Phi, psi and omega in degrees: 000126178281119182262013180284154176233152179285140181238113182297143180219159171235151179231129171220168184256138177235106179061239184269352183251154174255138182245127174242130181236132177283133173286135180078354172237142180275070180218140177215164175200176179214156176208177181276353175221157176307313178307312175291331176293317176300318184293312181294326179292321179298322179288328177286325179287322173301307176303313180307308181286349182290325188292118186292352171288333183283123181244130176273127176304139175302140179081008177300313189286343171284342183295151184238082184296148177249134175259150186219154177255137178238128186265123179241000000 
């Protein structure tokens, strides 16, 4: 049985790089393509969660984050 859970993430472009950030986790990564940025983010999250000291709050995976735009 697969116990993996989906972690929502967003990807955006900054100049020539794509940035991927996990929502509700302080983890981000980058790559030359959106796919590469997400792959690198997956690796960063895997490393973060390998540490047994990291505890994800109960109910974290049941959250439904909302994306918003901020105009400046």
